[in-house]
C-alpha positions, -999 to 999 in steps of 0.1 A, spaced: -119 -165 396 -127 -202 398 -94 -210 415 -105 -188 444 -130 -215 455 -100 -235 467 -93 -208 493 -124 -207 513 -140 -231 537 -169 -240 514 -148 -259 488 -164 -293 494 -199 -279 494 -193 -261 461 -180 -292 445 -212 -310 454 -232 -284 436 -211 -287 405 -213 -325 402 -248 -328 389 -251 -294 373 -285 -290 357 -313 -307 338 -313 -305 300 -332 -277 284 -357 -303 270 -365 -315 305 -372 -280 316 -395 -273 287 -413 -305 294 -421 -294 329 -433 -259 320 -441 -259 282 -437 -225 266 -432 -206 299 -394 -200 297 -395 -186 261 -415 -155 270 -391 -144 298 -359 -142 278 -347 -136 243 -367 -125 213 -400 -137 229 -397 -114 259 -423 -87 258 -435 -57 277 -467 -76 287 -446 -104 302 -427 -80 325 -458 -61 334 -475 -94 342 -448 -102 367 -452 -68 384 -424 -47 368 -434 -11 371 -409 4 347 -413 -24 322 -403 -5 292 -369 5 306 -363 -29 320 -371 -45 287 -346 -23 270 -319 -33 295 -327 -70 289 -327 -67 252 -294 -48 253 -279 -77 273 -294 -103 249 -278 -85 219 -245 -78 236 -213 -93 221 -207 -112 253 -239 -130 250 -240 -134 212 -206 -150 211 -213 -175 239 -208 -212 233 -240 -233 230 -238 -246 266 -234 -210 280 -264 -198 260 -285 -227 273 -276 -219 309 -283 -182 305 -317 -190 289 -326 -211 319 -312 -187 344 -328 -154 332 -365 -165 338 -356 -176 373 -339 -142 379 -368 -122 366 -392 -141 388 -370 -137 418 -368 -100 413 -405 -98 408 -409 -108 445 -390 -77 456 -408 -44 464 -389 -27 435 -383 -54 409 -369 -30 383 -342 -17 407 -333 -52 420 -329 -65 384 -309 -34 374 -285 -40 403 -281 -78 396 -275 -75 358 -239 -62 362 -232 -95 381 -248 -115 352 -226 -97 327 -195 -104 347 -202 -141 350 -219 -148 317 -188 -165 303 -183 -185 336 -217 -200 336 -209 -223 365 -219 -194 387 -253 -193 371 -256 -230 377 -248 -224 414 -277 -200 417 -302 -221 396 -296 -251 418 -301 -230 449 -332 -209 446 -330 -196 482 -295 -183 475 -308 -165 444 -336 -149 465 -311 -138 491 -289 -123 464 -317 -104 448 -330 -91 481 -297 -78 493 -287 -63 459 -321 -46 457 -315 -31 492 -278 -21 487 -260 -8 457 -227 -14 477 -235 -52 478 -244 -53 442 -211 -36 432 -191 -60 454 -208 -90 438 -202 -78 403 -165 -72 411 -161 -105 430 -185 -132 419 -166 -158 439 -186 -144 469 -217 -160 455 -207 -190 476 -216 -171 507 -252 -171 497 -255 -209 499 -258 -208 537 -281 -181 550 -272 -190 585 -236 -179 580 -246 -151 556 -266 -134 583 -241 -139 611 -213 -116 620 -189 -135 644 -172 -120 674 -134 -115 674 -125 -149 688 -145 -168 662 -130 -146 635 -95 -155 647 -104 -192 647 -119 -192 612 -89 -173 597 -65 -197 613 -84 -226 598 -83 -210 564 -46 -203 563 -35 -234 581 -37 -255 550 -16 -230 530 22 -232 527 37 -206 549 61 -196 522 34 -191 496 29 -154 500 5 -150 471 -18 -177 484 -18 -162 519 -27 -128 504 -55 -143 484 -69 -161 515 -68 -129 535 -87 -110 508 -114 -136 506 -117 -137 544 -122 -100 545 -146 -98 516 -168 -126 529 -170 -113 564 -176 -77 554 -205 -91 532 -219 -108 562 -218 -76 583 -236 -58 555 -262 -85 551 -268 -87 589 -271 -49 590 -296 -47 561 -317 -76 575 -320 -59 609 -301 -87 627 -272 -65 636 -279 -32 654 -263 -2 637 -241 6 667 -224 -29 664 -216 -26 627 -184 -6 633 -174 -30 661 -176 -60 637 -157 -42 609 -130 -31 634 -126 -67 647 -122 -80 611 -94 -54 605 -77 -63 638 -77 -101 630 -64 -94 596 -36 -71 609 -25 -99 633 -23 -124 604 -6 -99 581 21 -93 608 26 -131 611 29 -136 574 53 -107 570 74 -119 600 76 -154 586 87 -141 552 115 -119 566 128 -142 592 133 -169 566 156 -146 547 174 -128 576 167 -146 608 151 -131 638 162 -97 653 179 -100 687 155 -87 714 148 -91 751 114 -108 749 99 -138 730 74 -116 712 78 -97 679 93 -67 696 69 -48 673 34 -33 681 7 -19 658 -14 10 670 -46 21 654 -55 57 652 -86 75 640 -116 53 632 -96 21 638 -84 33 672 -119 45 681 -136 13 670 -155 33 644 -146 17 611 -170 19 582 -172 -2 550 -149 21 531 -125 32 559 -88 32 555 -65 23 584 -45 49 603 -15 30 617 16 36 637 43 10 641 66 9 672 95 -15 679 115 -22 710 146 -40 698 181 -28 705 193 -2 679 227 -19 677 213 -54 675 213 -75 643 193 -105 631 206 -140 637 204 -154 601 231 -160 576 221 -129 557 222 -107 589 208 -72 588 205 -44 615 174 -45 637 164 -11 625 165 -23 589 146 -55 597 117 -37 614 115 -11 586 113 -39 561 87 -56 583 65 -25 582 70 -21 545 61 -58 539 29 -54 559 19 -24 539 26 -43 507 4 -72 518 -24 -49 528 -24 -26 498 -15 -48 468 -43 -50 443 -52 -86 435 -83 -104 421 -103 -95 452 -88 -60 454 -69 -45 483 -72 -55 520 -71 -19 531 -56 15 522 -30 24 548 -23 59 562 9 63 581 9 101 584 2 101 621 35 85 630 62 107 646 73 134 622 46 123 597 56 114 562 92 126 568 96 103 598 108 67 601 82 41 592 88 22 624 96 42 656 114 29 686 96 32 720 123 57 730 119 77 698 81 77 701 84 90 737 109 117 729 89 130 699 56 131 719 73 149 748 95 173 729 82 179 693 46 169 689 20 195 681 -12 198 701 -32 181 673 -9 151 675 -16 148 712 -53 150 703 -48 120 680 -34 100 710 -69 101 725 -81 75 700 -47 56 697 -52 19 706 -31 -12 705 -45 -34 677 -19 -61 671 16 -74 677 36 -76 709 17 -67 741 50 -60 759 59 -33 735 24 -20 736 24 -16 774 55 7 771 38 29 745 6 30 766 26 44 795 39 71 772 4 78 760 -9 81 795 19 105 806 12 128 776 -26 129 780 -24 135 817 2 162 818 -7 197 831 -19 222 805 -29 258 803 -66 255 794 -69 288 776 -38 281 755 -50 246 748 -84 258 737 -68 284 714 -46 257 698 -75 233 693 -97 259 677 -69 271 655 -62 236 642 -99 229 636 -102 261 616 -73 251 594 -88 217 589 -121 232 579 -105 256 554 -86 227 538 -114 201 538 -144 223 534 -134 255 517 -169 264 504 -189 255 534 -214 283 530 -216 281 492 -249 263 492 -273 279 516 -293 255 537 -270 226 533 -249 211 562 -219 189 560 -225 163 587 -189 155 593 -169 187 586 -195 214 590 -197 238 619 -212 219 648 -206 186 629 -190 153 640 -154 165 638 -162 196 660 -177 173 686 -146 151 684 -124 181 689 -144 192 719 -141 158 735 -104 157 728 -100 191 744 -119 179 775 -97 148 777 
């Protein structure tokens, strides 16, 4: 993971922290004679933990002893062991300052296990006690953050600056920061571009979570911030995929200067309601001439080009790398669903919505929203959307169709709704969030 440091905007600051590293163990012991020994290793005792305020000291002691005896620790080189011996007492004291020190420590220990052989991360935290305190505080408050940190220790760098950690920028600033990060990368280095996008997402989602937990970001704005992150990423993914394909095939012939390609978000993305684990419901629409071809030496049909553009975008978004996926993508809301073309033309989209779409597909249009790509294409799709949503309908027939579809959804997603008396499924239960959404869509 160390190579990932080169991808983010903190590279220079991280290098500064690694230049001096740490004082020797002898120097530490001279400053606090005998104190370190009782907070790690064979000298660690129940009394030491209780003295720090650990309430479940016996269980915590067992966890620490298990780590100390683990093969990962026992087989460490001398330098790694020395760093761990210096780090663990600092960690135990930092956790002791939290309301529930046992829980905080239990959530940080998986991170320690994941970086114990890359002890430069431990040095980073030892040299920055405020960063260690922020890490312990947030992990103690959120199992999600602790899991992210254990999986992606490179994010520890975000804790060096509490000012940026607890800030969740608006969309314009997000766009500027991402452009700065990718500007120094070769445009034809697809893997580096994908790595940079994943670090960008992981770091900013961490900032949103930290800001939410600290009370600096109102709950109603969390979904806004997460949605903006996704939109900025989608724009860059389109740019990367476009550059990659046009190098091979040239550009498709089209009437405008734009991509001739628009991305529409449905569901939570379209409704600006993304959560931390949301996938992206997307629909791709193009407006290039069907008979047109690209202008490169390896010329291909426009239809083939835009299909490959959509496929390349999904590849960039879903490929698992060191920092995981960007997003899981759901394309089932496109015309004709999974059996339909990956990228529809504007005319094809219009014809389907007017002639073949089910009522529930028109309901989905309520939250459909342009989220990236060519505004000229988007305006044509928006016109189709407005025509569909504003057409005359028989209210009784519409109500029956909406209720029928909702009943089918509930039977599929919540087959045993009444199995446990007294429990209520907030999203899918009768009178829950989805019922409210369906009523709003019916009203629209």
